[in-house]
N, C-alpha and C positions, 0 to 999 in steps of 0.2 A: 637342781642346785649343783650337783656334782659336775654335770656337763658344762655348766657356766664356769665353774671354778677351773676346769681343765682348759676351756677356751681362753680364759683369762691368763693362765700360766703360759699357754702356748704363744702369747704375745710378748712374753718376757725375753729380751735378748740374751740375758745372762744364762738362761737355760740352754739356748743353742750354743753359747760359748762353752758351757760345761760338756755338752755332747761333742763339740768339735775338739775339745781337749782330749777326750778319750779316743776319738777317731785318730787324732795325731799320734797319741801314745801307742795305740795298737798298730798303726801303719808303720811307724818307725821301728817298733820292736820287731815286727815281722820282717822288715827289710834287713835290719842289722843282725838278727839271729838266723837269717837265711831259712826261715820256715821250720826251724827245729823245735823240739819239745821245750827248749829254753824260753820260747816265746811265752808260754803259759806261766812259767815261773816269774819272768820279768814283769808280765802284766799283773800277776798276783801281788808282787812287791809294790808296784806303783799304785794299784788299786787300794791296798791296805793303808796307804798313806793319804791318798787324795780323797777317796770317798768319805771317810769319817769326818775329815776337816770341812770339806766344801759342803757336803749335804747337811751337816748339823748347823753350820753357821748360816748358810743360805736359807734353810728352812726356818730357823729362828728369826732371821731378818725379815722374812716374808710374813711371819705371824705378827711381828712388831709393826710392820708397815700397814697391815690390813686392819689394825685395831679400830680406826674410825669407821671403816666399812662394816666391820662386825657389829659395832655399836648401832649403826643405822639398821642393819638387818634385824637386830634383836628388838627393834621397835615395831617390826612387822609380825604378823601371826605365824611365827616359825619358832620351833624349839631351839634352845641353845645347843642341845646335843646334835641336832641336824646340821646346824652351822659348823660345829666343830668337826664332825665326821666328814662333811663335804670338803672342807679346806684341807684336812689332814690326808684323806684318801687321795685327793688330787695331787698333793705334794709327793706322796709315796709313789704314785703311778708315774708322775713326771720325772722324778729323779731316777727311778728304776729303769724307765724306758730310755732316758738320756745316757745311761751307761750301757744297757743291754743292746740296743739297736746298733749304734756305731761300732761297738766292739765285735758283736756277732757278725756284722756285715764284712768285717776284715778277717776274722779268724776262722769262721766256719768254712769258707771256700778254700782255706789254705791247706787242707788235708791233715790237720793236726788230729790227735786222738779225740774222737767225738765225745766219749764219756767224760774225759778229763776237761774238755772244753766246756761242755754244758755244766759240769759241776762248778767250774770257775765262774761262769756267767751267773748262774743261779745263786751261788754263795755270795757273790758281791751284790746282787740285787737284795738278798736278805740283809746283808750288812748295811746297805743303803737305807733299807727300811728302818732298822733299829736306830741308825744315826739321825735320820729325819725325825723320828719320834723323840729322840733325845733333845734335839733342837726345839721341838714343839713344847716339851715338858719345861725346859728352861725358860722359854719365852712366855709361857703362861704362869710360871712361878715368880719370875723376876720382873718387876715392873719396868725398871730402867734398862733401856736398850744397851747402853755401854757396859753396864755391869753384867748383863746377861750374856753378851757376846764374849766378854772377857772370861766369864765362867766357862763358856764352851771351849775357848782356846786352852784354858788350863786343863779341862777335862780331856781334850784331845791329846795334849802333850803327855798327860799322865797315862792314858790308856794305850797310846801308840808307842811311847818311848820309855818312860820311867817305869811302867809296870813290868815290862820285859826285863829291864835291868834289875829290878827288885827280885823277880823270879829267879834270874840267874844267880844272884847273890845267895838266895835261900838254897838253891841246888848245891852250890859250892860249899856253903857252911854246914849244911845238914846232909851231905852226901852219904854219910855212914848210917843214916836213919831211914826207915821206911816212910818216905814222904809222898809217895804216889797219890794217896787220897787227897792230900793237901794241894798238890799240883793240879789234880783233876778239878777240884773245886775252884782253884784260881783261874783255870782256863774257862770254866763256865761263867765266872763272874765278869769276864771281859769278852764281849762279842768279837772284838778284833782278833784276839788270840784264838777264839773258837773257830773263826773262819780260816785263820792261818793254819791251824792244825788240820782242818778238813782238807784244805788245798794241798798242803805238804804231804799228807798221807796219800792223797790221790796221785801225786806226782812222784811217788816213790822216795820221798825224803824223810822217812820215818826216823832216821838216825839223827836228824836235827831237832827232834821234838822231845820234850821231857816225859810225855805220856802218850799213850795210844788210846783212842776212843773210837767206838763204832760211829759211822756217819750219822746213823739215826739219832744217837744221843746228842750230837752237835746240832743237828737240825731242830731237835726238840728244845734245846737250850735257846736257840735263836728265836723260835716261835714263842717261848715263854717270855723272853725279853721283850718282844714286840707287844704282847698282850699286857704285860706289866706297865710298860711305858705308855701305851695307849690309855690304860685305866688311870694312870697318874695324871696324864695330860687332860683327860676328860674331867676328872675330879677337880682339877685346878681351874679349868675353864668354866665349870658350872658354879663356882663360888660366887 
């Protein structure tokens, strides 16, 4: 079932458009930054904006579009869990590969720091996974497509823009208080901020961050986010 879902996704033109977008971003970034370390920083900024929005909305739209097909599958001798996992794993793999392969093809031969490059690639694949799962959760919870996609747009705007503004306000207002535990919790509660922290630390931009965390802690938080979202989506799909 998983192989069929992957083949079905590979026929979707929008997926190739998504990959082409990152190929263009990586190529232009490499050209205009002249192969310097700034390439990774610019790619990190672009990815943190594009990946959450596109992967969540496109994943949700895919779940909405396949509802009649899922209803047909469930008339066959196959479990609901198998249908859910096949469709979700296919989406996660497709979106992860659509970012990783074109960007890796551009930046890996460019002679950039290998460890930082791999960290950037893998961290954004992890972010893509959490965002795809977020889209799946919303699509399985909210019956109406328009309301569901609207909720995702609000979620993206909040997590990518408003959340950081609120954190900055808290830092300014409470600068005289020991708020590092609060900021650490805030970073863990937002996968976009967690990936940003991971990448900035790796690129030597610790001074731009409110807190410093070991990479293992960030990876653990992203893993936990993925499992929680997967469980929520499965629970909703099984209803």
